[in-house]
C-alpha positions in Angstrom: 17.1 4.6 -10.1 19.4 1.6 -10.5 21.0 2.0 -7.1 18.0 2.7 -4.9 14.8 1.4 -6.6 15.6 -2.4 -6.7 16.4 -2.4 -3.0 13.4 -0.3 -2.0 11.1 -2.5 -4.2 12.4 -5.7 -2.7 12.0 -4.4 0.9 8.5 -3.1 0.2 7.7 -6.4 -1.3 8.6 -8.1 1.9 6.6 -5.6 4.0 3.4 -6.0 1.9 3.7 -9.8 1.9 4.0 -9.7 5.7 1.0 -7.5 5.9 -1.2 -9.3 3.4 -0.4 -13.0 4.0 -3.2 -13.1 6.5 -5.6 -13.4 3.5 -4.0 -16.8 2.7 -3.2 -17.9 6.3 -6.7 -17.4 7.4 -8.0 -20.1 5.0 -6.5 -22.7 7.5 -6.2 -20.5 10.6 -9.9 -20.0 10.9 -10.6 -23.7 11.1 -7.8 -24.3 13.7 -8.6 -21.4 15.9 -12.4 -21.0 15.3 -12.1 -17.3 14.1 -15.1 -15.9 12.2 -14.8 -13.6 9.2 -15.7 -10.7 11.6 -12.7 -11.6 13.8 -10.4 -11.8 10.8 -11.7 -8.5 9.5 -11.3 -6.8 12.8 -7.7 -8.1 13.2 -6.9 -7.1 9.6 -8.2 -3.6 10.4 -6.4 -3.3 13.8 -3.1 -3.3 11.9 -4.0 0.2 10.8 -4.6 1.5 14.3 -1.0 0.8 15.2 0.0 2.1 11.7 -1.8 5.4 12.4 0.1 6.2 15.5 3.6 6.5 14.1 3.0 7.6 10.5 3.6 11.4 10.9 6.7 11.1 13.1 8.1 8.5 10.7 7.9 10.8 7.7 9.5 13.7 9.6 12.3 11.5 10.8 13.2 10.7 7.2 13.0 14.5 6.3 15.1 15.7 9.2 17.3 12.9 10.3 18.4 9.5 8.8 16.2 7.6 6.4 18.8 4.7 6.4 18.6 4.1 10.2 14.9 4.6 10.4 14.2 2.1 7.5 16.5 -0.4 9.2 14.7 -0.1 12.5 11.3 -0.6 10.8 12.4 -3.7 8.8 13.9 -5.5 11.8 10.9 -4.8 14.1 8.2 -5.7 11.6 10.1 -8.9 10.7 10.2 -9.9 14.3 6.5 -9.2 14.9 5.4 -10.9 11.7 7.3 -14.1 12.7 5.9 -14.0 16.3 2.4 -13.8 14.9 2.8 -17.6 14.3 2.4 -18.1 18.1 -1.2 -16.7 18.5 -4.0 -18.9 19.7 -6.8 -16.5 20.9 -8.5 -13.5 19.2 -7.0 -11.2 21.8 -3.4 -12.3 20.9 -4.3 -12.0 17.2 -5.5 -8.4 17.7 -2.4 -7.5 19.7 0.0 -9.0 17.1 -1.7 -7.1 14.2 -1.6 -3.9 16.2 2.1 -4.2 16.8 2.8 -5.2 13.2 1.1 -2.0 12.1 3.1 0.0 14.6 6.3 -1.6 13.5 5.8 -0.9 9.8 4.4 2.6 10.3 6.5 5.3 8.7 8.0 3.1 6.0 5.7 3.9 3.1 5.5 7.7 3.7 9.2 7.7 4.6 10.0 6.3 1.2 7.8 8.8 -0.5 9.7 11.6 1.3 13.0 9.8 0.6 12.3 9.7 -3.2 11.7 13.5 -3.1 15.4 13.8 -1.9 16.6 11.9 -5.0 14.3 12.6 -7.9 13.2 15.9 -9.5 9.4 16.6 -9.6 9.2 15.8 -13.3 10.9 12.4 -12.7 9.1 11.5 -9.5 5.9 10.0 -10.8 7.8 7.5 -12.9 10.0 6.5 -10.0 7.0 6.2 -7.7 5.2 4.1 -10.3 8.0 1.5 -10.1 7.9 1.6 -6.3 4.1 1.4 -6.1 4.1 -1.5 -8.5 5.4 -3.5 -5.5 1.9 -3.6 -3.9 0.3 -5.8 -6.6 3.6 -7.6 -7.2 3.6 -8.6 -3.6 0.2 -10.3 -4.1 1.4 -11.9 -7.4 4.5 -13.3 -5.6 3.1 -13.7 -2.1 -0.3 -15.4 -2.8 1.2 -18.5 -4.5 4.2 -18.5 -2.1 1.9 -18.3 1.0 -0.4 -20.9 -0.5 2.5 -23.3 -1.2 3.8 -22.9 2.4 0.2 -23.3 3.7 -0.3 -26.6 1.9 3.2 -28.1 2.0 5.2 -27.0 5.0 4.3 -28.7 8.3 7.7 -29.1 9.9 7.8 -30.3 13.5 4.1 -30.9 13.3 3.4 -27.2 13.2 0.5 -26.2 11.0 1.2 -24.5 7.6 -0.4 -21.2 8.5 2.1 -20.7 11.3 5.0 -21.4 8.9 3.5 -18.7 6.6 4.1 -16.1 9.2 7.6 -17.4 10.2 9.1 -18.0 6.8 7.8 -14.7 5.4 8.8 -12.6 8.4 12.5 -13.6 8.9 13.8 -12.2 5.6 12.7 -8.7 6.6 15.0 -8.8 9.6 18.0 -9.7 7.4 17.3 -6.8 5.0 16.9 -4.4 7.8 20.6 -5.0 8.7 21.6 -4.7 5.1 19.8 -1.4 4.8 22.2 0.2 7.3 25.1 -0.3 5.0 23.5 -0.1 1.6 21.2 3.0 1.6 22.4 6.6 1.5 20.5 9.4 3.1 21.0 12.3 0.7 22.6 12.9 -2.8 25.3 14.9 -1.2 26.4 11.8 0.8 26.5 9.5 -2.2 30.1 8.3 -2.8 28.7 6.2 -5.7 27.7 9.2 -7.7 30.2 11.1 -9.9 30.9 14.6 -8.5 29.4 16.4 -11.5 26.1 14.4 -11.3 26.0 14.9 -7.6 26.3 18.7 -7.9 23.7 18.9 -10.7 21.1 16.8 -8.8 21.6 18.9 -5.5 21.2 22.1 -7.5 18.1 20.9 -9.3 16.4 19.8 -6.1 17.3 23.2 -4.4 15.8 25.1 -7.3 12.6 23.0 -7.0 12.2 24.0 -3.3 12.5 27.7 -4.2 9.5 27.3 -6.6 7.1 25.9 -4.0 4.2 28.2 -3.1 2.4 26.3 -0.4 4.7 26.7 2.5 7.4 24.7 4.2 6.5 24.5 7.9 4.7 21.6 9.6 1.6 23.8 10.2 1.4 24.7 6.5 0.5 21.1 5.7 -2.6 21.2 7.9 -3.7 24.6 6.6 -3.7 23.5 2.9 -7.2 22.5 1.6 -5.7 19.9 -0.8 -4.2 18.0 2.1 -7.7 17.6 3.6 -9.2 16.4 0.3 -6.4 13.9 -0.2 -6.9 12.5 3.4 -10.5 11.7 2.7 -9.8 10.4 -0.8 -7.2 8.0 0.5 -9.4 6.9 3.4 -12.1 5.8 1.1 -9.7 4.2 -1.4 -8.0 2.2 1.3 -11.3 1.2 2.8 -12.1 -0.5 -0.5 -8.6 -1.8 -1.4 -7.8 -3.5 1.9 -11.1 -5.3 2.1 -10.5 -6.6 -1.5 -7.0 -7.6 -0.5 -7.9 -9.6 2.5 -11.1 -11.2 1.2 -10.5 -11.8 -2.5 -8.8 -15.2 -1.8 -12.0 -16.2 0.2 -14.3 -15.0 -2.6 -12.4 -17.0 -5.2 -12.2 -20.0 -2.9 -16.0 -19.9 -2.7 -16.5 -20.1 -6.4 -18.4 -23.2 -7.4 -16.5 -25.9 -9.3 -13.1 -24.1 -9.1 -10.1 -26.1 -7.9 -7.6 -24.8 -5.3 -5.1 -24.1 -8.1 -7.5 -22.1 -10.2 -8.8 -20.3 -7.2 -5.3 -19.1 -6.5 -4.8 -18.1 -10.1 -8.0 -16.1 -10.1 -7.0 -14.4 -6.9 -3.7 -13.4 -8.4 -4.9 -12.3 -11.9 -6.3 -8.9 -10.8 -2.9 -8.0 -9.4 -1.1 -8.9 -12.6 -3.4 -6.4 -14.2 -2.7 -3.9 -11.4 1.1 -3.9 -12.2 0.2 -2.9 -15.7 -2.2 -0.2 -14.5 0.2 1.4 -12.1 3.1 1.5 -14.7 0.9 2.7 -17.6 -0.9 5.4 -15.6 2.4 6.6 -13.9 4.2 6.7 -17.3 1.3 8.6 -19.0 1.0 11.1 -16.2 4.7 11.7 -16.3 4.7 12.2 -20.0 1.7 14.5 -20.2 2.3 16.3 -16.9 -1.4 15.9 -15.9 -2.1 14.8 -12.3 -5.7 15.3 -11.3 -7.5 13.1 -13.8 -4.8 10.5 -13.7 -5.8 10.2 -10.0 -9.6 10.4 -10.3 -10.3 8.3 -13.4 -8.7 5.0 -12.2 -10.7 5.3 -8.9 -14.0 5.9 -10.8 -13.2 3.0 -13.1 -12.7 0.8 -10.1 -16.2 1.7 -8.8 -17.8 0.8 -12.1 -15.9 -2.4 -12.5 -16.8 -3.6 -9.0 -20.5 -2.9 -9.7 -20.3 -5.0 -12.9 -18.5 -7.8 -11.1 -21.4 -8.0 -8.6 -24.1 -7.8 -11.2 -22.4 -10.7 -13.1 -23.7 -13.1 -10.4 -22.5 -16.7 -10.9 -21.1 -16.2 -14.4 -17.5 -16.9 -13.4 -15.9 -15.8 -16.7 -17.6 -12.3 -16.4 -16.7 -12.1 -12.6 -13.1 -12.8 -13.3 -13.0 -10.4 -16.2 -14.4 -7.5 -14.2 -12.2 -8.3 -11.2 -9.2 -8.1 -13.6 -10.5 -4.7 -14.6 -10.8 -3.7 -10.9 -7.2 -4.9 -10.5 -6.0 -2.8 -13.5 -7.5 0.4 -12.0 -7.7 0.1 -8.2 -4.1 0.9 -7.6 -3.2 2.8 -10.8 -3.8 6.2 -9.0 -0.9 5.5 -6.5 2.2 7.1 -8.2 0.2 10.2 -9.3 -1.6 10.8 -6.0 1.6 10.6 -4.0 3.3 13.2 -6.2 0.7 15.8 -5.4 1.8 16.8 -1.8 5.3 17.6 -3.1 3.8 19.7 -5.9 2.3 22.3 -3.5 4.4 22.0 -0.3 8.1 22.0 0.5 10.4 20.3 3.0 8.8 19.6 6.4 5.3 20.6 5.2 5.4 18.1 2.4 6.7 15.4 4.8 4.0 16.2 7.3 1.3 16.2 4.6 2.5 12.8 3.3 2.5 11.3 6.8 -0.9 12.9 7.6 -2.6 11.8 4.4 -1.2 8.2 4.7 -1.9 8.0 8.4 -5.5 9.1 8.2 -6.1 7.5 4.9 -4.9 4.1 6.1 -7.5 4.1 8.9 -9.7 3.0 6.0 -7.7 -0.2 6.3 -9.4 -0.7 9.7 -12.9 0.3 8.4 -12.9 -1.7 5.2 -12.0 -5.2 6.3 -14.0 -4.8 9.5 -17.2 -3.7 7.8 -16.8 -6.2 5.0 -16.2 -9.1 7.4 -19.2 -7.9 9.5 -21.5 -7.8 6.5 -20.3 -11.2 5.3 -20.9 -12.7 8.8 -24.3 -11.0 9.1 -25.6 -11.9 5.6 -23.7 -15.0 4.7 -22.9 -13.4 1.3 -20.1 -11.3 -0.1 -22.3 -9.0 -2.3 -23.4 -6.6 0.4 -19.8 -5.9 1.4 -18.8 -5.4 -2.3 -21.6 -2.9 -2.8 -20.2 -1.0 0.2 -16.8 -0.9 -1.4 -18.3 0.2 -4.7 -19.8 3.3 -3.0 -16.5 4.2 -1.3 -14.7 4.2 -4.6 -17.3 6.3 -6.3 -17.2 9.0 -3.6 -13.4 8.9 -3.6 -13.2 9.3 -7.4 -15.6 12.3 -7.3 -13.6 14.0 -4.6 -10.3 13.4 -6.4 -11.7 15.1 -9.5 -12.1 18.3 -7.4 -8.3 18.6 -6.6 -6.8 21.8 -7.7 -3.1 22.9 -7.5 -1.5 26.4 -7.7 -1.1 28.1 -11.0 2.7 28.2 -10.4 2.7 24.4 -10.6 0.2 24.2 -13.5 2.8 23.0 -16.0 3.5 20.0 -13.8 0.0 19.2 -12.6 
């Protein structure tokens, strides 16, 4: 935990900032380049088309070859593409940059999920993943004010602030990619920093776990399993909602009447402060009780209800902020629990394939959500229609998640 998690958290923090800083950069970028909300939404979504292509190969590379080398390649390439996004001037260039950013980052998230299964026992995995998943909202808490500060204050060489957002937040990823080659270790058996008795114990525990799996270990087993298909659809609907919120929440808070730039930034960040708490509490409680299904479904259903209440609050800013904070608390709380499920019913290559497949298909919602939300905003001139669409996505996702069933042999862990 102490050796691996701080580094993985920091690197994922950089990745998510590079992915999400568009939500801030667009506040200035749209005026400079004349991009509509529909253009921004399409560009934000195209990221996930590139992401989709390399997801499954990426998770299999981590399972069968070297996680260390694969993560280093990903970090260096996404850092380069993120920084080069500062050069765009046309919608076509914007779309190409977002596509290659997605392709560069593809494989990192599912790769880490597989990587953690090489280091943590099933009963410890939810807690470890909760700390890792916490990075998603943490990146917004850190990245939103940082990106906003760069946007407003950095104009070196006469270059606009939004271009510096992409440059200054892309370069650190390249440096950490080089560090990863020397710092990370592929498997417990290779860890010189672990005492021999601890190393033997961990390897034996993980081997015993593989023998208890009942859902198969081959690549094809992942596609045959009903739960894989359910999780694909659930994640697709969740990501459709989450990514639209991520990219357009700064614009929604910016449009609040009588709210200063500082307070608009605070309001945009507050839901993600709540999200950190939601992820850690739900992950901890699931780990303590051993229950998985309802710790996945309930937060998703709560998000749907909270979004509906935020919409119905109208112009009552205090109520809107309160319900958006409740959305923040629940809308990513499912993460550490959901990503423990594939390793509960599948082993080795099958689990790696399932994780890559679920994440790959699910993240196509990252294309659908921002695009539809941006289209609805451009067509109606209001955010409410897009928010109702997201509310419906979360409701269906929560109902599907409540239908997840795992094998009796894993019942004590699920």
